[in-house]
C-alpha positions in Angstrom: -15.5 54.6 26.4 -12.3 55.9 25.0 -10.5 59.0 26.1 -9.8 61.6 23.3 -6.3 61.3 21.9 -5.8 65.1 22.5 -6.6 64.6 26.2 -4.2 61.7 26.5 -1.4 63.8 24.9 -2.2 66.7 27.3 -2.1 64.4 30.3 1.2 62.9 29.3 2.6 66.4 28.7 1.6 67.2 32.3 3.5 64.2 33.4 6.6 65.5 31.6 6.4 62.6 29.1 6.6 63.0 25.4 4.1 60.7 24.0 5.9 59.3 20.9 2.7 57.8 19.6 -0.9 58.2 20.8 -3.2 56.1 18.6 -6.6 54.6 18.8 -6.6 50.9 18.2 -9.2 48.2 18.3 -8.4 47.8 22.0 -8.6 51.5 22.8 -6.3 54.4 23.1 -2.6 53.4 23.2 0.3 55.7 24.1 4.0 54.8 24.0 6.1 56.2 26.9 9.7 56.0 27.9 10.1 53.0 30.3 12.4 54.9 32.7 9.6 57.5 33.3 6.8 54.9 33.7 6.4 55.3 37.5 6.2 59.1 37.3 3.8 59.1 34.3 1.5 56.6 36.0 1.5 58.6 39.2 0.5 61.7 37.3 -2.2 59.9 35.3 -3.6 58.7 38.6 -3.4 61.9 40.6 -3.8 64.5 37.9 -6.5 65.5 35.5 -6.5 62.0 34.0 -7.8 60.5 37.2 -6.9 56.9 36.2 -7.6 55.4 39.6 -7.2 51.7 38.7 -4.4 49.5 37.2 -6.4 46.8 35.4 -3.4 44.9 34.2 0.3 45.0 33.6 1.9 42.5 31.2 4.9 42.0 28.9 5.4 40.9 25.3 8.6 39.7 23.7 8.7 41.6 20.4 11.8 39.8 19.1 13.9 43.0 19.7 13.1 43.6 23.4 10.3 43.6 25.9 7.2 45.7 25.5 5.6 46.4 28.9 1.9 47.2 28.7 -0.1 49.1 31.4 -3.9 49.0 31.2 -5.4 51.9 33.2 -9.0 52.7 33.9 -10.7 55.9 35.0 -13.7 54.5 36.9 -15.7 57.7 37.1 -15.6 58.2 33.3 -15.5 54.5 32.4 -12.4 55.1 30.2 -9.5 52.8 29.5 -6.0 53.8 28.5 -3.1 51.5 27.4 0.5 52.6 27.9 3.4 50.8 26.2 7.0 51.0 27.3 10.0 49.4 25.6 12.6 47.7 27.7 15.8 46.0 26.4 16.4 42.3 27.1 17.7 41.9 30.6 16.9 45.6 31.1 15.2 47.4 33.9 12.0 49.5 34.4 10.9 51.3 37.5 8.4 49.5 39.7 4.9 51.2 39.8 3.7 49.4 42.9 3.8 52.5 45.1 1.3 54.2 42.7 -0.7 51.0 42.0 -0.2 48.3 44.6 -2.0 45.9 42.2 1.3 45.8 40.2 3.2 43.8 42.8 2.5 40.3 41.4 2.3 41.2 37.6 5.7 42.8 37.9 7.2 39.7 39.6 5.7 37.6 36.9 7.0 39.8 34.1 10.5 39.9 35.7 10.6 36.1 36.1 9.2 35.1 32.7 11.0 37.7 30.6 14.3 38.1 32.5 14.0 41.8 33.4 14.1 43.8 36.6 11.7 46.3 38.2 13.8 48.8 40.2 12.3 49.5 43.6 10.1 46.4 43.8 9.9 45.4 47.5 9.9 41.6 46.8 11.6 40.6 43.5 11.7 36.9 44.3 10.5 34.3 41.8 6.8 33.8 41.8 6.1 30.9 39.5 9.3 28.8 39.1 12.2 27.6 41.1 15.9 28.5 40.9 16.5 25.5 38.7 14.6 27.1 35.8 17.4 29.2 34.3 15.9 30.7 31.1 13.2 33.3 31.0 10.5 31.0 29.8 8.4 33.5 27.7 11.3 34.9 25.6 11.3 34.0 22.0 14.9 32.8 22.3 13.9 30.1 24.8 13.9 26.7 23.1 10.7 24.7 23.2 11.1 21.2 24.7 10.5 18.3 22.5 7.7 15.7 23.1 10.4 13.2 24.3 11.7 15.6 26.9 8.3 16.1 28.4 7.2 12.5 28.3 7.2 10.7 31.6 8.2 7.0 31.8 
């Protein structure tokens, strides 16, 4: 089920966040929030009237202009999903939401490593998937793709 856009706007206002856009897409209800306020907004959505008690997923997308963080929340009692989008500049920083949703620990590490960003307040910001020899954020559009010859083993 989908929450009503008016409810989402009210819940975000209670969190002190101005929802720039609240729209219904094919995925569900999507709201754009300010990245710097993400931890406060998610905590209010969890503890307040919204009662979104589960972080289903956190992932990042390189838009070509910056990084778009996506938070997928679920209210289990109402069987409602909500998607939040927060823009972060390249090499920028967003607050960690792990205190609110501990399930964010690994997805935040993955996003930080693969897109070259930081999550302020994350308790273990070490690399998760690659070694220190991998210099470039691999999932950025600016990262060159290796040729077939470079990947071929002799």
